[in-house]
Structure formats: structure tokens, C-alpha cells
C-alpha positions as CSV (number, residue, x, y, z in Angstrom):
1,M,35.7,92.9,71.6
2,N,38.0,89.9,71.4
3,D,37.5,86.2,70.8
4,A,39.4,84.5,73.7
5,A,40.9,82.0,71.1
6,Q,42.3,84.9,69.1
7,P,45.5,86.7,70.1
8,L,44.9,90.2,71.4
9,L,47.5,92.9,70.6
10,I,47.5,96.1,72.7
11,A,49.4,99.0,71.3
12,N,50.5,101.3,74.2
13,W,51.6,104.6,72.8
14,K,52.4,106.0,76.3
15,A,53.2,109.8,76.1
16,N,55.1,109.6,72.9
17,L,52.8,111.5,70.5
18,A,50.7,114.7,70.5
19,P,47.0,114.1,69.9
20,G,47.1,115.1,66.2
21,E,49.9,112.6,65.7
22,E,47.9,109.9,67.5
23,V,45.0,110.4,65.2
24,A,47.3,110.3,62.1
25,L,48.9,107.1,63.3
26,A,45.6,105.5,64.1
27,A,44.4,106.2,60.6
28,Q,47.6,104.7,59.2
29,I,47.2,101.5,61.2
30,A,43.6,101.1,60.3
31,T,44.3,101.7,56.6
32,L,47.2,99.3,56.6
33,G,45.2,96.8,58.7
34,A,42.4,96.7,56.2
35,T,45.0,96.0,53.4
36,R,46.6,93.3,55.5
37,R,43.3,91.8,56.4
38,L,43.7,92.4,60.1
39,S,41.3,90.2,62.0
40,P,38.5,92.2,63.5
41,G,38.8,92.6,67.3
42,S,42.5,91.5,67.4
43,L,44.0,94.9,68.1
44,M,43.4,97.5,70.8
45,I,45.1,100.9,70.8
46,A,45.9,102.8,74.0
47,P,46.5,106.5,73.1
48,S,47.3,109.2,75.6
49,M,44.4,110.5,77.7
50,V,44.2,113.8,75.7
51,G,44.1,111.9,72.4
52,L,41.8,109.1,73.5
53,V,38.4,110.5,72.4
54,A,39.7,111.8,69.1
55,V,41.3,108.4,68.2
56,A,38.2,106.5,69.3
57,S,35.9,108.8,67.3
58,L,38.0,108.3,64.1
59,L,38.2,104.6,64.4
60,R,34.6,104.0,65.1
61,R,33.4,106.5,62.5
62,E,35.7,105.6,59.6
63,H,37.1,102.1,60.4
64,D,34.4,100.4,62.3
65,A,34.7,97.1,60.4
66,L,38.1,96.4,62.0
67,K,36.6,96.6,65.5
68,L,39.7,98.2,66.9
69,G,39.5,98.5,70.6
70,I,40.4,101.6,72.6
71,A,42.1,101.4,76.0
72,A,42.9,104.2,78.4
73,Q,46.4,104.2,79.8
74,D,45.3,104.8,83.4
75,C,42.3,106.0,85.5
76,S,41.7,107.4,89.0
77,S,41.0,105.6,92.2
78,D,38.5,108.4,92.9
79,L,34.8,108.5,92.1
80,A,33.3,111.3,90.1
81,G,33.3,114.5,92.2
82,A,35.7,117.1,93.7
83,A,39.0,115.6,92.5
84,T,40.7,118.1,90.2
85,G,42.7,116.6,87.4
86,E,41.6,113.0,88.1
87,I,39.9,110.7,85.5
88,P,37.3,108.5,87.1
89,A,36.8,105.1,85.5
90,S,33.1,105.9,85.0
91,H,34.0,108.9,82.8
92,L,35.7,106.6,80.3
93,L,32.5,104.8,79.5
94,G,31.7,105.2,75.8
95,A,35.2,106.2,74.9
96,A,37.4,103.3,76.2
97,D,36.7,99.6,76.2
98,A,39.5,98.9,78.7
99,V,41.9,100.5,81.0
100,I,45.6,99.7,81.6
101,L,46.4,99.6,85.3
102,G,49.6,99.1,87.2
103,H,52.0,99.6,84.3
104,S,55.6,99.5,85.5
105,E,56.1,103.2,84.6
106,R,53.2,104.1,86.9
107,R,54.6,101.9,89.7
108,A,58.0,103.7,89.2
109,R,56.2,106.9,90.1
110,G,55.1,105.5,93.4
111,E,51.9,103.6,92.7
112,S,51.4,100.8,95.3
113,G,49.6,97.6,94.9
114,S,46.9,99.0,97.2
115,L,46.3,102.0,94.9
116,I,46.3,99.9,91.8
117,G,43.8,97.6,93.5
118,A,41.5,100.6,94.2
119,K,41.7,101.6,90.6
120,L,40.9,98.0,89.6
121,A,37.8,98.0,91.8
122,R,36.6,101.3,90.2
123,C,37.1,99.8,86.7
124,V,35.1,96.7,87.6
125,A,32.3,98.7,89.1
126,A,32.2,101.0,86.0
127,G,32.0,97.9,83.7
128,I,35.3,98.6,81.9
129,R,37.7,95.8,81.3
130,P,40.9,96.0,83.4
131,I,44.2,95.2,81.9
132,L,46.4,94.7,84.9
133,C,50.2,94.9,84.5
134,L,52.4,92.7,86.7
135,G,56.2,92.2,86.4
136,D,59.5,91.6,88.0
137,A,62.5,94.0,87.9
138,D,65.6,91.9,88.5
139,P,67.1,90.5,85.3
140,K,69.1,88.0,87.3
141,A,66.2,86.6,89.2
142,T,65.4,82.9,88.8
143,E,62.3,81.6,87.2
144,S,60.7,80.7,90.5
145,E,61.6,84.1,92.0
146,R,59.9,85.8,89.1
147,C,56.8,83.7,89.5
148,A,56.6,84.3,93.3
149,L,57.0,88.1,92.9
150,V,54.3,88.3,90.2
151,V,51.9,86.2,92.3
152,R,52.7,88.5,95.3
153,Q,51.9,91.6,93.2
154,W,48.6,90.0,92.2
155,R,47.7,89.4,95.8
156,E,48.6,92.9,96.8
157,V,46.3,94.3,94.1
158,L,43.5,92.0,95.1
159,A,43.9,93.2,98.7
160,G,43.5,96.8,97.5
161,A,40.4,96.0,95.5
162,A,38.9,94.2,98.5
163,T,39.0,97.4,100.6
164,L,36.4,98.7,98.2
165,G,34.3,95.6,98.3
166,C,35.6,94.0,95.1
167,D,36.5,90.4,95.8
168,V,38.6,88.0,93.6
169,A,35.5,86.3,92.1
170,T,34.2,89.7,91.0
171,V,37.6,90.6,89.5
172,L,37.9,87.4,87.6
173,G,34.3,87.7,86.4
174,S,35.0,91.2,85.0
175,G,37.1,89.7,82.2
176,V,40.3,91.1,83.6
177,T,43.4,90.6,81.4
178,I,46.9,90.4,82.9
179,A,49.9,91.7,81.1
180,Y,53.2,90.2,82.3
181,E,55.8,92.8,81.7
182,P,59.3,92.1,83.0
183,V,60.6,95.6,83.9
184,W,64.1,94.8,82.8
185,A,63.0,94.0,79.3
186,I,60.9,97.1,78.6
187,G,62.7,99.4,76.2
188,S,65.9,97.3,76.4
189,G,65.5,95.7,73.0
190,Q,65.9,92.3,74.7
191,A,62.7,90.4,75.4
192,A,62.3,87.9,78.1
193,S,62.3,84.3,77.0
194,P,59.0,82.6,76.1
195,D,59.8,79.9,78.7
196,V,59.9,82.5,81.5
197,A,56.6,84.1,80.3
198,A,55.0,80.7,80.1
199,A,56.1,79.9,83.7
200,V,54.6,83.1,85.0
201,A,51.3,82.3,83.2
202,R,51.2,78.9,84.8
203,A,51.8,80.4,88.2
204,L,49.1,83.0,87.8
205,R,46.6,80.4,86.5
206,S,47.4,78.1,89.4
207,E,47.0,81.0,91.9
208,T,43.6,82.0,90.5
209,S,42.4,78.5,89.6
210,S,41.4,80.0,86.3
211,S,42.5,78.2,83.2
212,S,40.7,80.8,81.1
213,L,42.5,83.8,82.5
214,R,43.8,85.9,79.6
215,I,47.5,86.7,80.0
216,L,49.6,88.8,77.6
217,Y,53.4,89.4,77.4
218,G,54.9,92.8,77.1
219,G,58.5,93.9,76.9
220,S,60.6,94.7,73.8
221,V,58.5,92.5,71.5
222,D,58.9,92.8,67.8
223,G,58.0,91.0,64.6
224,K,60.8,88.4,65.0
225,S,60.1,87.5,68.7
226,A,56.3,87.8,68.7
227,A,55.3,84.4,67.5
228,G,57.5,82.6,70.1
229,F,55.5,84.0,73.0
230,L,52.2,82.6,71.7
231,S,53.4,79.0,70.9
232,P,53.2,77.4,74.4
233,T,49.9,75.5,75.1
234,G,48.0,74.6,78.2
235,E,48.4,76.5,81.5
236,G,51.5,78.2,80.2
237,S,49.8,79.6,77.1
238,L,49.8,83.4,76.4
239,N,46.9,85.1,74.7
240,G,48.5,88.1,73.2
241,L,51.0,91.0,73.5
242,L,51.3,94.4,75.1
243,I,53.4,96.4,72.6
244,G,55.2,99.7,73.4
245,G,57.8,101.1,71.0
246,A,57.1,98.8,68.1
247,S,53.5,100.1,68.1
248,L,54.5,103.6,67.2
249,Q,55.0,102.7,63.5
250,A,52.1,101.2,61.6
251,E,54.3,98.9,59.5
252,R,56.1,97.4,62.6
253,L,52.8,96.9,64.4
254,L,51.4,95.0,61.4
255,E,54.5,92.9,61.2
256,I,53.7,91.7,64.7
257,A,50.1,91.1,63.8
258,T,51.2,89.0,60.8
259,A,53.7,87.1,62.9
260,V,51.0,86.0,65.4
261,G,48.5,85.2,62.6
262,V,45.9,87.9,62.9
263,A,46.9,89.7,59.7
264,S,48.3,88.5,56.3
């Protein structure tokens, strides 16, 4: 749903809103986005699982011209079947365009690289775009240490995917998007530096030998800091932003969209 040359913004609402509030916020964002001439396909919204279908239905029914994408915030490593409470990736077809995997808040609850890799394999098999989160947790780490840790996380996830027959070429061919989210920046109000994010992007593209790999930044981004993350070029370039708290207000989200050039 997104032109690779156009920045992609993903609004991750986490578990902040009840389903009715999510529908109302989606309507506000779409209405304001139309007024601000939001570029079609530049924004993806990730509501809670219980609000996902309602938000998707509203946006596709009443605001289809904006081509707002829908992402699930997680999925199961299980296939459809006897798995009470799980959400198989295949069940998201038709509702979600993508699935966020490996978010730091999921990792903090015990998700391993192996489990995230299994989820990645299920998404790829179902034909849903994976948005894979990788990130370091130590605010005092050096740039090289951050890059090494993120590359190690990537390898761990790939190893998990491989156990289900999903190799690196298949993962890269799925249109996987990576979101670099330094854990120490999330919710802190203090974003990482664009130089650090660019270094991580270079490391990942070197590791994957893929200059076209889409990489986003996420972590306390706002209208003032957003543009700085998308200014580097070449192997260190970033292709968009994963936005948390700032996406819970339509005006703040559109400020970011304006800052990165996908709205007026």
C-alpha cells in the first residue's frame, strides 16, 4: 500500500483506547488527513485487536481515498485450530495489511527471538506484510554495540523462522519492514539521535545485502524530531516512523506527517 520512495508512518495505539475510542480517533485522523492533503498510502494505523475490524471497516468504507493501511499489533505462532485465545496470522487476512512483530513491550513479556521468528514465518506464509521490531535497551551503549545487538536480534529471528521452513530470501521477498526502536527511548520523551538510527540502518542493510530493505525509526518521535530521522541518504536512510504516544492525538500525528512531507 506504500510507495517505497514515500515515507511510511505507522501509528501504534497499543492498548491505550477502547474500541469505540479507536473508531472515533480513526475518523478524526482521516478527516484531518483529507483536509491536510495526506498522501494516499503514507499512513498505517495499528489499533488493538478488539478494535481492528471496526477501524478497518470504517476507513475502507468512508475514507478509502486516503488508502490508510491497517496493521495488527501481534499475531500467534500457531496455525488455525485448537488454540484458545490465539490469533493466527491467516485469520487477519482481509482485515489487516500488516502485522507488528517483536515489539519491545512483547519482548519484555518474555517473547524470544525464536518465538518471534515463528510468528514471522506464519505471517509470510499467510501473505501479510511483517513489521519486525528490533532494538537495544542500554542508553549508554556505543554505536557499534547497538548495531551488533540489533544484527544479532535479526539473526535470532531468522533462525526461528527457519525452523518453520522460512529462509532469509523468503523473508526479504515478503516485503518485510524493520522498525528500529531503542527501548530506552520509548515513552521517555527523548528520541535517539538520527546518526544512531542511520548507523543501525547501515548495519542491517549490510547484513542482509539488501539496499532496498525498508527501515523505520520508533521511539519518542514528535513533530519537531521527525524530519531529522528521514534526512540521511544511502545505506543509512530511513523510510518512515513507528509512532506511539504521539499517534493518540490526530493533530500531533498530522504534525509529524507534515514534518516528513506527506501532508501539508
